[in-house]
C-alpha positions as a Markdown table, in Angstrom:
| # | Residue | x | y | z |
|---|---|---|---|---|
| 1 | Met | -6.9 | -32.7 | -3.1 |
| 2 | Glu | -10.0 | -30.7 | -2.3 |
| 3 | Val | -10.6 | -27.2 | -3.4 |
| 4 | Ile | -8.9 | -24.5 | -1.3 |
| 5 | His | -11.0 | -21.3 | -0.8 |
| 6 | Lys | -9.3 | -18.0 | 0.4 |
| 7 | Ile | -10.3 | -14.3 | 0.5 |
| 8 | Gly | -8.1 | -11.3 | -0.1 |
| 9 | Arg | -8.9 | -7.6 | 0.2 |
| 10 | Arg | -7.3 | -4.3 | -0.9 |
| 11 | Lys | -9.0 | -0.9 | -0.6 |
| 12 | Thr | -12.6 | -1.7 | -1.6 |
| 13 | Ala | -11.7 | -4.7 | -3.8 |
| 14 | Val | -12.6 | -8.2 | -2.5 |
| 15 | Ala | -11.2 | -11.4 | -4.2 |
| 16 | Arg | -12.4 | -14.9 | -3.6 |
| 17 | Val | -9.9 | -17.5 | -4.9 |
| 18 | Tyr | -10.7 | -21.2 | -5.5 |
| 19 | Leu | -7.6 | -23.4 | -6.0 |
| 20 | Ala | -7.9 | -26.9 | -7.4 |
| 21 | Gln | -5.4 | -29.4 | -8.9 |
| 22 | Gly | -5.0 | -28.8 | -12.6 |
| 23 | Lys | -2.8 | -27.6 | -15.5 |
| 24 | Gly | -2.4 | -23.9 | -14.5 |
| 25 | Lys | -5.5 | -22.3 | -16.0 |
| 26 | Met | -6.5 | -19.0 | -14.3 |
| 27 | Thr | -10.0 | -17.6 | -14.7 |
| 28 | Val | -11.0 | -14.1 | -13.3 |
| 29 | Asn | -14.7 | -13.4 | -13.4 |
| 30 | Lys | -15.3 | -16.0 | -16.1 |
| 31 | Lys | -12.6 | -14.5 | -18.3 |
| 32 | Asp | -9.0 | -15.6 | -19.0 |
| 33 | Met | -6.6 | -13.8 | -16.6 |
| 34 | Thr | -4.6 | -12.2 | -19.6 |
| 35 | Ala | -7.9 | -10.8 | -21.0 |
| 36 | Tyr | -9.0 | -9.4 | -17.6 |
| 37 | Phe | -5.6 | -7.9 | -16.7 |
| 38 | Pro | -4.1 | -6.8 | -20.1 |
| 39 | Thr | -0.9 | -5.1 | -18.7 |
| 40 | Ala | 2.2 | -7.1 | -17.8 |
| 41 | Thr | 2.5 | -5.3 | -14.4 |
| 42 | Leu | -0.9 | -6.5 | -13.2 |
| 43 | Gln | -0.3 | -10.1 | -14.5 |
| 44 | Tyr | 3.1 | -10.1 | -12.7 |
| 45 | Lys | 1.3 | -9.0 | -9.4 |
| 46 | Val | -1.3 | -11.7 | -9.7 |
| 47 | Asn | 1.3 | -14.5 | -10.5 |
| 48 | Gln | 3.9 | -13.4 | -7.9 |
| 49 | Pro | 2.9 | -15.9 | -5.1 |
| 50 | Leu | 2.7 | -18.8 | -7.6 |
| 51 | Val | 6.1 | -18.0 | -9.2 |
| 52 | Met | 7.8 | -17.5 | -5.8 |
| 53 | Thr | 6.6 | -20.9 | -4.4 |
| 54 | Asn | 7.3 | -22.8 | -7.7 |
| 55 | Asn | 3.6 | -23.6 | -8.2 |
| 56 | Asp | 3.2 | -21.8 | -11.5 |
| 57 | Gly | 1.4 | -24.5 | -13.6 |
| 58 | Asn | 0.2 | -26.9 | -11.0 |
| 59 | Phe | -3.3 | -25.5 | -10.2 |
| 60 | Asp | -6.5 | -24.4 | -11.9 |
| 61 | Ile | -7.5 | -21.1 | -10.2 |
| 62 | Thr | -11.0 | -19.6 | -10.3 |
| 63 | Val | -11.3 | -16.0 | -9.0 |
| 64 | Asn | -14.4 | -13.9 | -8.3 |
| 65 | Val | -13.4 | -10.3 | -7.7 |
| 66 | Tyr | -15.5 | -7.2 | -7.3 |
| 67 | Gly | -15.1 | -3.6 | -6.1 |
| 68 | Gly | -12.3 | -1.1 | -6.5 |
| 69 | Gly | -10.1 | -0.6 | -9.6 |
| 70 | Val | -7.9 | -3.0 | -11.6 |
| 71 | Thr | -4.8 | -2.5 | -9.4 |
| 72 | Gly | -6.7 | -3.0 | -6.1 |
| 73 | Gln | -8.3 | -6.1 | -7.6 |
| 74 | Ala | -4.9 | -7.5 | -8.7 |
| 75 | Glu | -3.4 | -6.9 | -5.3 |
| 76 | Ala | -6.5 | -8.5 | -3.6 |
| 77 | Ile | -6.0 | -11.6 | -5.8 |
| 78 | Arg | -2.3 | -11.7 | -4.9 |
| 79 | Leu | -3.1 | -11.7 | -1.1 |
| 80 | Ala | -5.7 | -14.5 | -1.5 |
| 81 | Leu | -3.3 | -16.6 | -3.6 |
| 82 | Ser | -0.6 | -16.0 | -1.0 |
| 83 | Arg | -2.9 | -17.2 | 1.8 |
| 84 | Ala | -3.8 | -20.3 | -0.3 |
| 85 | Met | -0.1 | -21.1 | -0.9 |
| 86 | Cys | 0.4 | -21.0 | 2.9 |
| 87 | Glu | -2.4 | -23.4 | 3.5 |
| 88 | Leu | -1.0 | -25.7 | 0.9 |
| 89 | Asp | 2.4 | -25.9 | 2.5 |
| 90 | Val | 3.6 | -24.3 | 5.7 |
| 91 | Glu | 7.1 | -23.8 | 4.2 |
| 92 | Asn | 5.7 | -21.3 | 1.7 |
| 93 | Arg | 5.0 | -18.9 | 4.6 |
| 94 | Ser | 8.8 | -18.3 | 5.1 |
| 95 | Ile | 9.1 | -17.4 | 1.4 |
| 96 | Leu | 6.1 | -15.1 | 1.1 |
| 97 | Lys | 6.3 | -13.3 | 4.5 |
| 98 | Pro | 9.6 | -11.4 | 3.9 |
| 99 | Glu | 8.3 | -10.1 | 0.5 |
| 100 | Gly | 5.2 | -8.6 | 2.3 |
| 101 | Leu | 2.7 | -10.7 | 0.3 |
| 102 | Leu | 0.8 | -11.9 | 3.5 |
| 103 | Thr | 0.2 | -8.4 | 4.8 |
| 104 | Arg | -3.2 | -6.9 | 4.3 |
| 105 | Asp | -2.6 | -3.3 | 3.2 |
| 106 | Pro | -4.8 | -1.2 | 5.5 |
| 107 | Arg | -4.7 | 2.0 | 3.4 |
| 108 | Met | -8.3 | 3.1 | 2.4 |
| 109 | Val | -9.8 | 6.3 | 1.1 |
| 110 | Glu | -10.5 | 8.7 | 3.9 |
| 111 | Arg | -14.2 | 9.7 | 4.2 |
| 112 | Lys | -15.4 | 13.2 | 3.2 |
| 113 | Lys | -16.3 | 15.4 | 6.2 |
| 114 | Phe | -19.3 | 17.7 | 6.3 |
| 115 | Gly | -18.4 | 21.4 | 6.0 |
| 116 | Gln | -15.4 | 20.6 | 3.9 |
| 117 | Lys | -14.7 | 20.2 | 0.2 |
| 118 | Lys | -13.1 | 16.7 | 0.5 |
| 119 | Ala | -11.6 | 14.6 | 3.3 |
| 120 | Arg | -8.9 | 17.2 | 4.2 |
| 121 | Lys | -9.4 | 20.1 | 1.8 |
| 122 | Lys | -11.5 | 23.0 | 3.2 |
| 123 | Phe | -13.6 | 25.6 | 1.5 |
| 124 | Gln | -11.7 | 28.8 | 0.7 |
| 125 | Phe | -11.5 | 31.1 | 3.8 |
| 126 | Ser | -12.7 | 34.7 | 3.3 |
| 127 | Lys | -11.6 | 37.2 | 5.9 |
| 128 | Arg | -13.8 | 40.0 | 4.6 |
């Protein structure tokens, strides 16, 4: 099997995932996955597509991720892994799609407008 390369995005985080046949070692930005994502919640998010498709220890995964915060990065990796699982086997799509793992979350930070404090917040109005 050749290496599968997929991209996932969330907010401003971009994750590039490289999937190769192996023993289940996951590296994120040249660190072990458990060292990069210390909390159990983030580790669960990253492993979710692998666990649901029963591919937990079958592949060596290398991830390059940048931008955003830790949660955005974890969810970007999750999307990229879900896309890779679908390319691996078409049957996986019917497992991942109902859980919403193949949907790119479009919510981004709204830009700040000029003449305002923030995106929606205005400067205090003074009548007199």
